[in-house]
VEXDREN-2710 file (C-alpha; in Angstrom, 1 decimal):
% VEXDREN-2710
k/r/px/py/pz
1/UNK/-26.2/-42.4/-31.1
2/UNK/-27.9/-41.0/-27.8
3/UNK/-28.9/-37.8/-27.3
4/UNK/-29.5/-36.0/-23.9
5/UNK/-30.7/-32.6/-22.8
6/UNK/-29.4/-32.1/-19.9
7/UNK/-31.2/-30.1/-16.9
8/UNK/-28.7/-28.4/-14.3
9/UNK/-31.0/-29.1/-11.4
10/UNK/-31.1/-32.4/-11.9
11/UNK/-27.5/-34.3/-14.1
12/UNK/-27.6/-38.2/-13.9
13/UNK/-25.2/-39.0/-16.4
14/UNK/-25.2/-43.2/-16.6
15/UNK/-22.5/-43.4/-18.7
16/UNK/-18.6/-42.8/-17.7
17/UNK/-15.2/-43.1/-19.0
18/UNK/-15.8/-41.6/-22.2
19/UNK/-13.8/-38.7/-24.1
20/UNK/-15.7/-35.9/-23.9
21/UNK/-15.6/-33.1/-26.3
22/UNK/-16.7/-29.4/-25.1
23/UNK/-17.7/-26.7/-27.5
24/UNK/-20.5/-24.8/-28.9
25/UNK/-19.8/-26.7/-32.6
26/UNK/-21.5/-24.8/-34.7
27/UNK/-21.5/-25.9/-38.3
28/UNK/-19.1/-28.6/-37.2
29/UNK/-16.6/-27.5/-39.2
30/UNK/-13.0/-29.1/-40.0
31/UNK/-11.5/-27.4/-36.7
32/UNK/-14.6/-29.3/-34.6
33/UNK/-14.2/-32.6/-36.4
34/UNK/-10.3/-32.5/-35.4
35/UNK/-11.2/-32.6/-32.0
36/UNK/-13.9/-35.4/-32.6
37/UNK/-11.2/-36.9/-34.3
38/UNK/-8.8/-36.7/-30.9
39/UNK/-10.9/-37.6/-29.0
40/UNK/-11.8/-41.0/-31.0
41/UNK/-8.0/-41.9/-31.2
42/UNK/-8.4/-42.6/-27.2
43/UNK/-10.0/-45.6/-28.1
44/UNK/-12.6/-44.5/-25.6
45/UNK/-16.3/-43.7/-26.4
46/UNK/-16.9/-40.6/-27.5
47/UNK/-19.3/-37.9/-25.6
48/UNK/-19.8/-34.2/-26.9
49/UNK/-21.5/-31.6/-24.8
50/UNK/-22.6/-28.8/-26.3
51/UNK/-25.2/-25.6/-26.0
52/UNK/-28.1/-24.7/-28.1
53/UNK/-30.6/-21.5/-28.6
54/UNK/-27.7/-19.2/-27.7
55/UNK/-29.5/-16.0/-27.9
56/UNK/-28.6/-13.6/-24.5
57/UNK/-27.3/-10.3/-23.2
58/UNK/-23.6/-11.8/-23.4
59/UNK/-23.2/-13.4/-26.7
60/UNK/-25.9/-12.8/-29.3
61/UNK/-25.9/-15.5/-32.5
62/UNK/-28.2/-15.5/-35.3
63/UNK/-29.2/-18.8/-36.9
64/UNK/-27.1/-21.7/-36.3
65/UNK/-25.1/-23.3/-39.3
66/UNK/-26.6/-26.3/-38.1
67/UNK/-29.6/-26.8/-36.2
68/UNK/-30.2/-29.4/-33.9
69/UNK/-31.7/-31.9/-35.8
70/UNK/-29.0/-31.3/-38.6
71/UNK/-25.9/-31.3/-35.3
72/UNK/-28.0/-34.5/-34.3
73/UNK/-27.2/-36.1/-37.8
74/UNK/-24.0/-35.0/-38.9
75/UNK/-22.4/-36.1/-35.3
76/UNK/-24.4/-39.7/-35.9
77/UNK/-22.2/-39.6/-38.6
78/UNK/-18.7/-38.7/-37.4
79/UNK/-19.0/-41.6/-34.8
80/UNK/-19.7/-39.9/-31.8
81/UNK/-21.2/-42.1/-29.2
82/UNK/-23.2/-39.7/-26.9
83/UNK/-24.6/-36.4/-27.8
84/UNK/-25.3/-33.8/-24.6
85/UNK/-26.8/-30.8/-24.7
86/UNK/-27.7/-27.8/-22.4
87/UNK/-30.5/-25.3/-23.6
88/UNK/-29.0/-21.9/-22.8
89/UNK/-31.3/-19.9/-20.2
90/UNK/-30.2/-17.3/-17.6
91/UNK/-29.5/-20.0/-14.8
92/UNK/-26.6/-21.2/-17.2
93/UNK/-25.5/-17.6/-17.9
94/UNK/-24.8/-17.0/-14.8
95/UNK/-23.4/-20.2/-13.5
96/UNK/-19.9/-19.9/-12.5
97/UNK/-16.8/-21.2/-13.9
98/UNK/-16.2/-22.9/-10.6
99/UNK/-19.9/-24.3/-10.7
100/UNK/-19.5/-25.7/-14.1
101/UNK/-16.5/-27.7/-13.3
102/UNK/-18.7/-29.5/-10.3
103/UNK/-21.0/-30.0/-13.1
104/UNK/-18.6/-31.6/-15.5
105/UNK/-17.1/-33.7/-12.8
106/UNK/-20.4/-35.9/-12.9
107/UNK/-19.8/-36.7/-16.1
108/UNK/-16.7/-38.4/-15.0
109/UNK/-14.9/-38.5/-17.6
110/UNK/-11.4/-40.3/-19.2
111/UNK/-10.9/-36.9/-20.6
112/UNK/-12.1/-33.4/-22.0
113/UNK/-11.2/-32.6/-25.1
114/UNK/-11.8/-29.1/-26.3
115/UNK/-10.5/-26.2/-28.5
116/UNK/-7.6/-23.3/-27.1
117/UNK/-10.4/-20.8/-27.4
118/UNK/-12.6/-22.3/-25.3
119/UNK/-14.5/-20.8/-22.3
120/UNK/-17.5/-21.2/-19.7
121/UNK/-19.0/-19.6/-17.1
122/UNK/-20.3/-16.4/-15.9
123/UNK/-19.2/-13.7/-18.1
124/UNK/-16.9/-16.5/-20.2
125/UNK/-14.0/-16.3/-16.9
126/UNK/-13.4/-20.0/-17.4
127/UNK/-10.7/-21.2/-20.0
128/UNK/-9.0/-23.9/-21.4
129/UNK/-6.2/-24.0/-19.6
130/UNK/-8.6/-23.2/-16.0
131/UNK/-10.5/-26.5/-17.3
132/UNK/-7.1/-28.6/-17.6
133/UNK/-5.9/-27.1/-14.2
134/UNK/-9.3/-29.0/-12.7
135/UNK/-10.1/-32.0/-14.6
136/UNK/-8.0/-34.1/-17.2
137/UNK/-8.0/-31.9/-20.6
138/UNK/-6.5/-31.9/-23.7
139/UNK/-6.4/-28.8/-25.3
140/UNK/-6.5/-28.8/-29.2
141/UNK/-4.4/-26.0/-31.1
142/UNK/-6.9/-23.9/-33.2
143/UNK/-7.4/-24.6/-36.7
144/UNK/-5.9/-21.6/-38.9
145/UNK/-6.9/-20.9/-42.8
146/UNK/-4.2/-17.9/-43.6
147/UNK/-3.4/-17.1/-40.2
148/UNK/-7.1/-16.7/-39.2
149/UNK/-8.8/-19.2/-37.2
150/UNK/-11.7/-21.2/-38.6
151/UNK/-14.9/-20.1/-37.3
152/UNK/-18.5/-20.6/-37.6
153/UNK/-18.9/-16.9/-37.7
154/UNK/-16.5/-16.6/-41.0
155/UNK/-18.5/-19.1/-42.3
156/UNK/-21.7/-17.5/-41.8
157/UNK/-20.1/-14.0/-44.0
158/UNK/-18.8/-16.5/-46.5
159/UNK/-22.3/-17.6/-47.0
160/UNK/-23.5/-14.0/-47.2
161/UNK/-21.0/-13.6/-50.2
162/UNK/-22.2/-16.5/-52.1
163/UNK/-18.7/-18.0/-51.2
164/UNK/-20.0/-21.5/-51.6
165/UNK/-17.0/-23.4/-52.7
166/UNK/-15.1/-21.8/-49.5
167/UNK/-18.0/-22.9/-47.1
168/UNK/-18.0/-26.3/-48.3
169/UNK/-14.0/-26.8/-48.1
170/UNK/-14.3/-25.1/-44.3
171/UNK/-16.8/-27.5/-43.5
172/UNK/-15.1/-30.5/-44.8
173/UNK/-18.4/-31.3/-46.8
174/UNK/-21.4/-30.1/-48.8
175/UNK/-23.3/-27.0/-47.3
176/UNK/-27.3/-28.0/-46.9
177/UNK/-30.6/-27.3/-45.1
178/UNK/-33.5/-29.5/-44.5
179/UNK/-37.2/-28.3/-45.0
180/UNK/-40.3/-29.4/-46.6
181/UNK/-41.4/-29.4/-50.0
182/UNK/-44.6/-26.6/-50.3
183/UNK/-46.6/-25.3/-53.0
184/UNK/-45.5/-22.2/-54.1
185/UNK/-47.0/-19.4/-56.5
186/UNK/-45.9/-22.1/-59.5
187/UNK/-44.3/-18.9/-61.7
188/UNK/-41.4/-21.5/-62.3
189/UNK/-43.7/-23.7/-64.1
190/UNK/-45.3/-21.2/-66.0
191/UNK/-42.3/-20.2/-67.6
192/UNK/-42.0/-23.7/-68.4
193/UNK/-39.1/-24.8/-65.5
194/UNK/-41.4/-27.1/-62.4
195/UNK/-39.6/-25.9/-59.7
196/UNK/-39.9/-27.4/-55.6
197/UNK/-40.2/-24.5/-53.0
198/UNK/-38.5/-25.7/-49.8
199/UNK/-40.0/-24.3/-46.4
200/UNK/-37.1/-24.5/-43.8
201/UNK/-38.5/-22.0/-41.6
202/UNK/-35.8/-19.3/-41.5
203/UNK/-33.9/-21.9/-39.4
204/UNK/-30.8/-21.1/-41.1
205/UNK/-28.3/-18.2/-41.6
206/UNK/-28.7/-15.7/-44.6
207/UNK/-27.2/-16.8/-48.0
208/UNK/-26.4/-15.0/-51.1
209/UNK/-29.0/-14.2/-53.5
210/UNK/-28.4/-16.2/-56.7
211/UNK/-28.1/-19.2/-58.4
212/UNK/-26.8/-22.5/-57.2
213/UNK/-26.2/-26.0/-58.3
214/UNK/-27.7/-28.5/-55.6
215/UNK/-28.1/-32.0/-54.6
216/UNK/-31.6/-33.0/-52.9
217/UNK/-32.3/-36.1/-51.0
218/UNK/-35.8/-37.0/-50.8
219/UNK/-37.4/-40.6/-50.0
220/UNK/-33.6/-41.9/-49.8
221/UNK/-33.0/-40.8/-53.5
222/UNK/-30.9/-38.1/-54.7
223/UNK/-31.7/-35.8/-57.7
224/UNK/-29.6/-33.4/-59.2
225/UNK/-31.0/-29.7/-59.7
226/UNK/-30.4/-25.9/-59.9
227/UNK/-31.9/-23.8/-57.5
228/UNK/-32.5/-19.8/-57.0
229/UNK/-32.5/-18.2/-53.1
230/UNK/-34.2/-15.1/-53.7
231/UNK/-37.4/-12.9/-54.0
232/UNK/-38.1/-13.1/-57.5
233/UNK/-37.1/-9.0/-58.6
234/UNK/-38.5/-10.2/-62.2
235/UNK/-41.6/-11.6/-61.7
236/UNK/-44.1/-11.2/-58.6
237/UNK/-41.2/-10.1/-56.3
238/UNK/-41.5/-11.4/-53.0
239/UNK/-41.0/-9.7/-49.4
240/UNK/-38.7/-12.3/-48.5
241/UNK/-35.8/-14.5/-50.0
242/UNK/-37.5/-18.0/-50.6
243/UNK/-35.6/-21.3/-51.8
244/UNK/-36.6/-22.8/-55.5
245/UNK/-35.4/-26.0/-57.0
246/UNK/-35.5/-27.3/-60.6
247/UNK/-34.8/-30.7/-60.9
248/UNK/-32.7/-32.0/-63.9
249/UNK/-34.5/-34.1/-66.2
250/UNK/-37.8/-35.4/-63.8
251/UNK/-41.3/-34.0/-63.2
252/UNK/-42.9/-35.8/-60.3
253/UNK/-44.8/-34.9/-57.6
254/UNK/-42.9/-34.1/-54.0
255/UNK/-45.1/-32.1/-52.3
256/UNK/-45.0/-32.3/-48.5
257/UNK/-42.0/-34.7/-48.6
258/UNK/-38.9/-33.7/-46.4
259/UNK/-36.0/-32.9/-48.8
260/UNK/-32.3/-31.6/-47.8
261/UNK/-30.7/-29.5/-50.0
262/UNK/-26.3/-29.6/-50.9
263/UNK/-25.0/-26.4/-52.1
264/UNK/-22.3/-27.6/-54.2
265/UNK/-21.3/-24.3/-56.7
266/UNK/-22.7/-20.8/-56.9
267/UNK/-23.7/-19.9/-60.7
268/UNK/-24.9/-16.4/-60.6
269/UNK/-26.1/-13.4/-58.4
270/UNK/-29.6/-13.0/-58.8
271/UNK/-30.8/-10.1/-60.9
272/UNK/-33.5/-8.3/-62.8
273/UNK/-34.4/-9.0/-66.1
274/UNK/-35.7/-6.5/-68.6
275/UNK/-38.4/-9.2/-70.1
276/UNK/-39.5/-13.2/-69.6
277/UNK/-37.8/-13.8/-72.2
278/UNK/-34.2/-12.8/-71.2
279/UNK/-35.0/-14.9/-67.6
280/UNK/-36.3/-17.8/-69.7
281/UNK/-33.1/-17.5/-71.2
282/UNK/-30.5/-17.3/-68.4
283/UNK/-32.6/-20.4/-66.6
284/UNK/-31.5/-22.5/-69.6
285/UNK/-28.1/-21.3/-69.4
286/UNK/-28.0/-21.8/-65.8
287/UNK/-29.9/-24.9/-66.3
288/UNK/-26.8/-26.1/-68.8
289/UNK/-24.2/-24.9/-66.4
290/UNK/-25.6/-27.4/-63.8
291/UNK/-25.9/-30.6/-66.3
292/UNK/-22.5/-29.4/-67.2
293/UNK/-20.9/-29.7/-63.6
294/UNK/-22.5/-33.1/-63.0
295/UNK/-21.2/-34.5/-65.8
296/UNK/-17.3/-33.5/-65.2
297/UNK/-18.1/-34.7/-61.4
298/UNK/-18.9/-38.4/-62.8
END
């Protein structure tokens, strides 16, 4: 997949006759995937136009479910051929719907594909019907769940509530974060449970503090583990949550390596235990639950 960062002042598109998907695509959830799938069904090469760093007075968005690097990886797996993105700045914010149509004309697309809720232009004055009035466009009806539109904001709320099963259903894949394995306080090791500390630079949305079953990808190898997202209320309480992972039945040095973490099941909320013995018993219980999860998965 080829990736292009677009500049409003100099848009020079070499490709043409593409099936082009339009939207914000945060999370690339199952509704987004349907838009991409319909574009692929056109038998044309597929491109996607999106927007990054969307933080301004009109549309305040917290950390994205899929930061740019993750989005690129997922889109490539979905078979997108070209990924174009604008970084949202004041100039783009104040682009009128008419001006944005002129920008889109420079792509010489076979057809545009967007959800029925797609908006564009200053104050979101442009919408999907207006786009279709001016350019060849296929408008895709919203995918709903229990009569509620599937949205990135709802997925973030489910993350906050620890509903990881629900999150994974709406994403159509396990929720994941990417980060670097760093040295921590080694409290887990002192308790007899060596852990990896994952530094993902606070670039992901907040999720519920607690214990999760996870799968990790490091150096093209797959590891099974149990993780804790939280502040260590029982030992050396921290000011902000961290992600720690205990890999099952393995003890190797993985510091400074990139790690992709998939969250598969929520086991329990983080809590403060009355003593270290009670904490160790809870950890042992969570390890057994995690082993049982993977045993049943196979």
